MIZA-878300 format. One line per 10 residues: number of its first residue (from 1); their letters; for each residue x, y, z of N, C-alpha, C, O. Coordinates in Angstrom, 3 decimals, padded with zeros to 6 digits. Layout:
N
NUM) a) X/Y/Z/X/Y/Z/X/Y/Z/X/Y/Z; ...
***
This chain:
119
1) mtkpyrskkt) -107.358/295.972/037.599/-106.558/296.908/036.972/-105.217/296.228/036.502/-104.555/295.555/037.292; -104.807/296.434/035.105/-103.667/295.788/034.532/-102.332/296.208/034.970/-102.088/297.266/035.550; -101.687/295.515/034.725/-099.918/295.902/035.463/-099.473/297.300/034.516/-099.655/297.529/033.320; -098.776/298.158/035.656/-098.355/299.004/034.994/-096.897/298.743/034.204/-096.300/297.677/034.350; -096.439/299.700/033.447/-095.297/299.540/032.860/-094.646/300.660/033.035/-095.235/301.665/033.432; -093.100/300.647/032.717/-092.190/301.556/032.983/-091.814/302.012/031.544/-091.448/301.287/030.620; -092.012/303.641/031.542/-091.298/304.283/030.511/-089.512/304.457/030.319/-088.732/304.266/031.252; -089.158/304.792/029.143/-087.765/305.261/029.500/-087.250/306.034/030.791/-086.231/305.812/031.446; -087.989/306.764/030.933/-088.299/307.830/032.221/-088.210/307.231/033.622/-087.724/307.815/034.590; -088.725/306.015/033.626/-089.746/305.144/034.748/-090.679/306.016/035.146/-090.755/306.289/036.344
11) ivkerprspe) -091.464/306.546/034.304/-092.851/307.185/035.029/-093.955/305.913/034.675/-094.015/305.257/033.635; -094.657/305.820/035.691/-095.399/304.632/035.625/-096.462/305.232/035.085/-096.815/306.352/035.457; -097.229/304.399/033.937/-098.283/304.682/033.384/-099.108/303.703/033.349/-098.685/302.547/033.380; -100.551/304.008/033.272/-101.492/302.817/033.368/-101.784/302.243/031.900/-101.782/303.013/030.940; -102.001/301.065/031.767/-102.586/300.829/030.504/-104.172/300.806/030.221/-104.911/300.628/031.189; -104.674/300.960/029.064/-106.082/301.289/029.011/-106.649/300.111/029.366/-106.134/299.020/029.119; -107.720/300.270/029.952/-108.728/299.546/030.451/-110.177/299.315/029.562/-110.631/300.144/028.774; -110.755/298.061/029.865/-112.096/298.139/029.001/-112.948/298.679/029.953/-112.709/298.514/031.150; -114.138/299.452/029.477/-115.380/299.910/030.316/-115.996/298.891/031.158/-116.563/299.284/032.177; -115.974/297.587/030.884/-116.580/296.680/031.724/-115.865/296.375/032.795/-116.402/296.098/033.867
21) sertdsidsy) -114.294/296.399/032.577/-113.602/295.966/033.770/-113.402/296.994/035.041/-113.053/296.704/036.185; -113.743/298.338/034.470/-113.814/299.260/035.264/-115.109/299.372/036.131/-114.993/300.182/037.050; -116.186/298.810/036.053/-117.384/298.717/036.632/-117.098/297.598/037.828/-117.361/297.714/039.025; -116.699/296.880/037.384/-116.502/295.308/038.242/-115.371/295.559/039.375/-115.479/294.896/040.407; -114.330/296.438/039.258/-113.278/296.568/039.968/-113.599/297.776/040.910/-114.303/298.769/040.728; -112.690/297.273/042.201/-113.248/298.733/043.264/-111.550/299.102/043.507/-110.779/298.259/043.966; -111.187/300.273/043.182/-109.849/300.431/043.367/-109.782/301.305/044.525/-110.589/302.234/044.549; -108.924/301.171/045.538/-108.590/302.101/046.811/-106.949/302.590/046.554/-106.123/302.031/045.832; -106.800/303.618/047.257/-105.266/304.127/047.341/-104.789/303.673/048.654/-105.478/303.584/049.670; -103.480/303.379/048.527/-102.743/302.816/049.575/-101.323/303.475/049.849/-100.694/303.836/048.855
31) lvsydianpk) -100.766/303.662/051.090/-099.294/304.061/051.196/-098.554/302.941/051.300/-098.874/302.279/052.287; -097.543/302.404/050.549/-096.759/301.362/050.717/-095.186/301.706/051.505/-094.437/302.466/050.892; -094.892/301.351/052.347/-093.490/301.980/052.605/-092.721/300.483/053.219/-093.253/299.434/053.581; -091.311/300.865/053.165/-090.685/299.580/053.634/-089.240/299.948/054.250/-088.774/301.067/054.032; -088.570/299.050/054.981/-087.089/299.503/055.551/-086.456/298.262/055.100/-086.886/297.194/055.536; -085.462/298.291/054.258/-084.843/296.951/053.988/-083.694/297.292/054.305/-083.335/298.451/054.102; -082.773/296.279/054.928/-081.502/296.110/055.137/-080.598/295.874/054.297/-079.529/296.451/054.497; -080.693/295.077/053.243/-079.691/295.191/052.366/-079.812/295.998/051.009/-080.957/296.111/050.572; -078.958/296.476/050.409/-078.825/297.472/049.169/-079.503/296.539/047.935/-080.355/296.983/047.165; -079.011/295.278/047.892/-079.603/294.688/046.740/-081.381/294.188/046.743/-082.145/294.038/045.790
41) rlrkvarace) -081.566/294.055/047.939/-083.042/293.686/048.166/-083.722/294.962/048.261/-084.939/294.968/048.080; -083.052/296.161/048.546/-083.809/297.322/048.333/-083.935/297.564/047.228/-085.001/298.135/046.998; -083.102/297.333/046.081/-083.357/297.682/044.654/-084.650/296.981/044.180/-085.519/297.630/043.599; -084.773/295.755/044.407/-085.705/294.806/044.159/-086.919/295.354/044.389/-087.724/295.696/043.522; -087.075/295.452/045.801/-088.336/295.875/046.335/-088.814/297.278/045.760/-089.957/297.531/045.381; -087.824/298.063/045.767/-088.262/299.205/045.046/-088.822/299.165/043.767/-089.886/299.702/043.458; -088.007/298.446/042.938/-088.741/297.878/041.750/-089.832/297.369/041.711/-090.470/297.712/040.716; -090.353/296.665/042.393/-091.711/296.066/042.700/-092.419/296.913/042.808/-093.353/296.838/042.010; -092.449/298.097/043.715/-093.096/299.088/044.250/-093.346/300.052/043.279/-094.475/300.528/043.163; -092.278/300.447/042.458/-092.592/301.316/041.114/-093.550/300.763/040.029/-094.186/301.561/039.339
51) dfglrrqysv) -093.678/299.418/039.853/-094.517/298.747/039.022/-095.997/299.019/039.292/-096.848/298.994/038.403; -096.242/299.275/040.553/-097.478/299.281/041.240/-098.040/300.911/041.401/-099.202/301.275/041.220; -096.792/301.840/041.819/-097.475/303.102/042.233/-096.089/304.023/041.924/-095.012/303.675/041.441; -096.551/305.310/042.389/-095.785/306.201/042.441/-094.960/306.651/043.549/-095.496/306.864/044.637; -093.708/306.818/043.385/-092.721/307.181/044.393/-092.800/308.369/045.185/-092.527/309.351/044.494; -093.093/308.681/046.481/-093.328/309.873/047.031/-092.079/310.269/047.898/-091.743/311.453/047.922; -091.445/309.419/048.544/-090.205/309.629/049.168/-089.488/308.324/048.998/-090.032/307.389/048.410; -088.062/308.222/049.590/-087.143/307.170/048.782/-087.714/305.702/049.373/-087.333/304.661/048.838; -088.502/305.680/050.328/-089.199/304.331/050.561/-090.482/304.040/051.003/-090.912/303.092/051.659; -091.171/305.297/050.398/-092.836/305.420/050.224/-093.176/305.672/049.278/-092.515/306.469/048.612
61) ffcrltaadv) -094.558/305.027/048.688/-094.967/304.840/047.268/-096.690/305.175/047.697/-097.273/304.767/048.701; -097.146/305.879/046.797/-098.560/306.217/046.844/-099.113/305.256/045.417/-098.752/305.353/044.245; -100.273/304.179/046.148/-100.565/303.235/044.949/-102.021/303.006/044.851/-102.652/302.640/045.842; -102.591/303.205/043.698/-103.713/302.774/043.607/-104.096/301.298/043.124/-103.717/300.821/042.054; -104.869/300.669/044.024/-104.860/299.097/043.530/-106.099/298.924/043.702/-106.755/299.816/044.240; -106.822/297.481/043.191/-107.606/296.621/043.051/-107.123/295.527/044.327/-105.976/295.263/044.686; -108.298/295.054/044.810/-108.022/293.660/045.675/-106.926/292.678/044.848/-105.995/292.145/045.453; -107.089/292.539/043.726/-105.896/291.348/042.943/-104.989/292.140/042.782/-103.977/291.438/042.794; -104.583/293.571/042.581/-103.345/293.872/042.582/-102.256/294.294/044.049/-101.030/294.385/044.116; -103.292/294.479/045.060/-102.738/294.121/046.402/-102.118/292.758/046.758/-101.067/292.653/047.390
71) vrlksrlyde) -102.811/291.773/046.327/-102.297/290.389/046.518/-101.092/290.308/045.591/-100.070/289.779/046.028; -101.119/290.769/044.390/-100.079/290.669/043.227/-098.613/291.374/044.328/-097.620/290.787/044.758; -098.951/292.481/044.452/-097.691/293.299/045.485/-097.313/292.851/046.297/-096.086/292.888/046.381; -098.172/292.058/047.548/-097.669/291.845/048.520/-097.016/290.684/048.264/-096.176/290.373/049.109; -097.193/289.784/047.129/-096.547/288.401/046.772/-095.295/288.738/046.394/-094.372/287.942/046.571; -095.094/289.956/045.825/-094.029/290.097/045.144/-092.747/290.750/046.084/-091.528/290.676/045.924; -093.601/291.442/047.166/-092.903/291.811/048.316/-092.370/290.602/049.454/-091.378/290.746/050.169; -093.025/289.709/049.447/-092.823/288.705/050.086/-091.670/287.874/049.707/-090.795/287.462/050.468; -091.789/287.643/048.234/-090.422/286.982/047.667/-089.217/287.756/047.705/-088.154/287.152/047.564; -089.213/288.973/047.868/-087.910/289.832/047.925/-087.275/290.152/049.215/-086.077/290.403/049.344
81) idlakdrcss) -088.250/290.127/050.277/-087.831/290.603/051.824/-087.406/289.442/052.333/-087.814/288.351/051.934; -086.396/289.634/053.421/-086.201/288.665/054.659/-087.001/289.425/055.693/-086.904/290.609/056.013; -087.957/288.317/056.224/-088.691/288.903/057.069/-088.333/288.982/058.466/-089.065/289.478/059.323; -087.056/288.425/058.705/-086.396/288.702/059.847/-085.540/289.740/059.964/-085.216/290.037/061.114; -085.025/290.461/058.940/-084.020/291.666/058.880/-085.334/292.916/058.150/-085.524/293.979/058.741; -085.826/292.699/057.335/-086.531/293.839/056.631/-088.002/294.078/057.171/-088.613/293.337/057.941; -088.459/295.301/056.592/-089.999/295.349/057.259/-090.582/296.292/055.960/-089.926/297.148/055.366; -091.898/295.925/055.701/-092.504/296.394/054.835/-094.154/296.866/055.650/-094.370/296.204/056.665; -095.054/297.713/055.355/-096.155/297.893/055.735/-096.968/298.671/054.780/-096.452/299.653/054.247; -098.344/298.294/054.470/-099.174/298.916/053.556/-100.432/299.444/054.298/-100.910/298.715/055.168
91) spsasvaspr) -101.070/300.761/054.012/-102.359/301.094/054.615/-102.845/301.561/053.920/-102.203/302.003/052.967; -104.237/301.737/053.980/-105.243/302.835/052.913/-104.550/304.204/053.196/-104.247/304.425/054.368; -104.346/304.880/052.521/-104.139/305.948/052.515/-105.167/307.199/053.028/-104.766/308.355/053.162; -106.241/306.865/053.231/-107.259/307.661/054.052/-106.797/307.725/055.635/-106.793/308.787/056.256; -106.448/306.584/056.156/-106.257/306.629/057.349/-105.067/305.320/057.652/-105.299/304.119/057.515; -103.677/305.983/058.124/-102.667/305.067/058.413/-103.118/304.607/059.517/-102.394/303.623/059.668; -103.916/304.638/060.527/-104.175/303.974/061.680/-105.436/303.017/061.363/-106.088/302.557/062.300; -105.725/302.762/060.186/-106.932/301.916/060.059/-106.649/300.476/060.374/-105.518/300.009/060.239; -107.756/299.717/060.826/-107.800/298.589/061.049/-107.374/297.331/060.091/-107.128/296.146/060.316; -107.414/298.400/058.552/-106.828/297.506/057.505/-105.486/297.422/057.462/-104.956/296.487/056.862
101) srrwgggrgv) -104.643/298.527/058.182/-103.122/298.440/057.763/-102.726/297.285/058.245/-103.084/296.766/059.302; -101.881/296.829/057.356/-100.984/295.504/057.764/-099.377/295.918/057.381/-098.843/296.586/056.495; -098.909/295.124/058.577/-097.315/295.212/058.729/-096.859/293.868/058.570/-097.578/293.007/059.077; -095.595/293.413/057.848/-095.189/292.331/058.029/-093.514/292.291/058.031/-092.986/293.207/057.399; -092.622/291.321/058.679/-091.491/291.370/058.560/-091.211/292.105/060.145/-091.912/292.941/060.716; -089.917/291.456/060.609/-089.932/291.722/062.073/-088.760/293.376/062.141/-088.981/294.461/062.678; -087.770/292.971/061.489/-086.746/294.315/061.159/-086.349/294.719/062.586/-086.408/293.974/063.564; -085.931/296.010/062.579/-085.655/296.933/063.531/-086.969/297.653/064.115/-087.626/298.563/063.610; -087.127/297.068/065.159/-088.488/297.817/065.851/-087.935/299.076/066.755/-086.824/299.130/067.282; -089.082/300.188/066.818/-088.980/301.146/067.455/-089.706/301.108/068.706/-090.933/301.084/068.610
111) rradviivs) -089.225/301.100/069.786/-089.979/300.712/071.275/-090.781/302.127/071.679/-090.470/303.198/071.159; -091.483/302.043/072.330/-092.284/303.226/072.732/-091.418/304.354/073.314/-091.324/305.528/072.956; -090.763/303.633/074.386/-089.765/304.337/075.060/-088.436/305.191/074.078/-087.812/306.141/074.553; -088.242/304.773/073.009/-087.424/305.488/072.316/-087.819/306.899/071.328/-087.126/307.585/070.576; -089.003/306.948/071.653/-089.691/308.263/070.903/-089.804/309.259/071.540/-090.353/309.069/072.624; -089.469/310.424/071.300/-089.650/311.490/071.538/-090.351/312.614/071.143/-089.728/313.005/070.156; -091.398/313.459/071.357/-091.954/313.850/070.176/-091.839/315.384/070.901/-092.294/315.473/072.041; -091.217/316.650/070.246/-090.766/317.843/070.980/-091.914/318.467/069.894/-092.106/318.008/068.768; -092.750/319.806/070.591/-093.223/320.726/069.747/-093.024/321.804/070.026/-093.427/322.713/069.301
***
C-alpha cells in the first residue's frame, strides 16, 4: 500500500495502486490507540496515525494496512513516544483480544482491582 496523503481538509485518501501490487499485498484492518502524556508528542503521534488511517475517536484510529505499512507505522510511533510515560497499542479490528494484539510502552497502567463494571 502506498503512503496516504492529506488534503487541505485532512481527509486521508489513498493514492492509486497498480493492479499487480494489489494481488501480492494482503491488507488487514487494525485499531490503533494511544495514551500520550506530553501534548507535543501527542500531536506528532496523532499526525503519524492520520497518515495511515481514519480517526474514530480522539486517540483511536481505524487503519487498513499491509505488513509493510504496519512496520512503517510502528517505526514512526517508536520514534515519537516515550516508552516510560506513553502507551500505544494496535490490534486486528476483528478481535481486540487476538493473539496478534500488540502493546508497547509502560505508561500509566490500570490494575484489575481499579476497574468496576456496573450493569
